[in-house]
C-alpha positions in Angstrom: 1.5 -102.4 -16.6 3.7 -101.0 -19.4 2.2 -100.8 -22.9 3.2 -102.1 -25.7 4.8 -99.6 -27.7 6.9 -98.9 -24.6 8.5 -101.9 -24.9 9.0 -101.7 -28.9 10.9 -98.0 -27.8 12.9 -99.2 -25.2 14.3 -102.5 -27.9 14.2 -100.1 -30.3 16.8 -97.5 -28.5 18.7 -101.0 -27.6 19.0 -102.4 -31.1 20.4 -98.9 -32.2 22.3 -98.0 -29.4 24.6 -101.7 -30.3 24.5 -100.2 -33.7 25.9 -97.5 -33.0 28.4 -99.5 -30.0 29.7 -101.9 -33.2 30.3 -99.5 -36.0 32.3 -97.4 -33.3 34.5 -100.4 -32.7 34.7 -101.1 -36.2 36.2 -97.4 -37.0 38.8 -97.7 -34.1 39.2 -101.9 -35.2 39.8 -100.3 -39.0 42.3 -97.0 -38.1 44.0 -100.0 -35.6 44.2 -102.5 -38.9 46.1 -99.3 -41.1 48.2 -98.1 -38.3 49.4 -102.2 -37.9 49.3 -102.2 -42.3 51.8 -99.3 -42.3 53.9 -101.1 -39.0 54.1 -103.9 -41.3 54.8 -102.3 -44.3 58.2 -100.7 -42.6 58.9 -104.3 -41.3 59.0 -105.7 -44.8 61.4 -103.5 -45.4 63.5 -103.5 -42.5 62.9 -108.0 -43.1 64.4 -107.5 -46.8 67.3 -105.8 -46.0 68.9 -108.3 -43.0 67.6 -110.7 -45.2 69.8 -109.7 -48.2 72.8 -109.1 -45.0 71.7 -112.4 -43.9 73.3 -113.9 -47.8 76.3 -111.8 -47.0 77.4 -113.4 -44.0 75.6 -116.9 -45.0 78.0 -116.2 -48.3 81.3 -115.5 -45.7 80.7 -118.3 -43.5 81.3 -120.5 -46.9 84.9 -118.4 -46.8 86.3 -119.4 -44.0 90.0 -119.7 -44.5 91.4 -122.4 -42.0 93.5 -120.6 -38.8 96.6 -119.3 -38.5 98.2 -121.5 -36.9 97.3 -125.1 -38.7 98.2 -123.2 -41.7 101.7 -122.6 -43.3 103.7 -120.1 -42.4 103.9 -119.0 -46.0 100.6 -119.3 -46.6 99.3 -116.6 -43.5 101.8 -114.2 -44.4 100.0 -114.5 -48.1 96.9 -114.3 -46.4 98.2 -110.9 -44.4 99.7 -109.5 -47.5 96.3 -110.0 -49.0 94.2 -108.6 -47.0 96.9 -105.3 -46.3 96.7 -104.8 -49.9 93.4 -105.0 -50.0 93.3 -102.0 -47.4 95.3 -100.1 -49.0 93.5 -100.3 -52.3 90.1 -99.1 -50.4 92.2 -96.1 -48.9 93.7 -94.8 -51.9 90.0 -95.0 -53.3 89.2 -93.3 -50.8 91.9 -90.4 -51.5 91.5 -90.1 -54.5 87.5 -89.8 -54.4 88.5 -86.8 -51.8 90.7 -85.5 -54.3 88.0 -85.5 -57.3 85.8 -83.4 -54.6 87.9 -80.7 -53.6 88.9 -80.3 -56.9 85.3 -80.1 -58.2 84.8 -77.3 -55.7 87.8 -75.8 -56.9 86.7 -75.5 -60.9 84.5 -72.7 -59.6 85.5 -69.9 -61.4 85.1 -66.9 -58.9 84.6 -64.1 -61.9 81.7 -65.8 -63.7 79.9 -65.5 -60.1 77.8 -62.4 -58.9 79.2 -61.2 -55.3 77.0 -59.2 -53.3 79.0 -55.7 -51.1 77.1 -54.7 -48.4 77.2 -50.7 -48.6 77.7 -49.2 -44.8 74.1 -49.4 -44.6 74.0 -52.8 -45.3 76.9 -53.8 -43.1 76.5 -55.6 -40.0 76.7 -55.2 -37.0 77.7 -56.9 -33.6 74.5 -56.7 -31.4 74.8 -54.8 -27.8 75.2 -57.4 -25.0 73.0 -56.4 -22.2 74.4 -55.3 -19.0 74.9 -58.4 -16.4 74.9 -58.0 -13.1 
């Protein structure tokens, strides 16, 4: 028959193995939860953006105008003119920002710049091409 202290060693070993397994599973679960929380944080940012877009879409749904075929000719023409004017205004605004950026790029004083002028030994040379067969 097995001595009592052998049984004690077996149960202590099994208990330590159980505790080690539970700690390992706890660490793995903790890591997965940290990854989950970081993904949820990114998702919440995306959901905030989608919520704002949804609110804007709801606001625009409330402003749906009637069909052109049901409206009068003058109302349809006036609405189309408003759309064209808005498009022209956006185009003009983009044009003005491009012009302002170009002017700011050209406003650099060349005489205040330090220019690198390579000497004859520093000139760039074309790399030699390897003979291809």
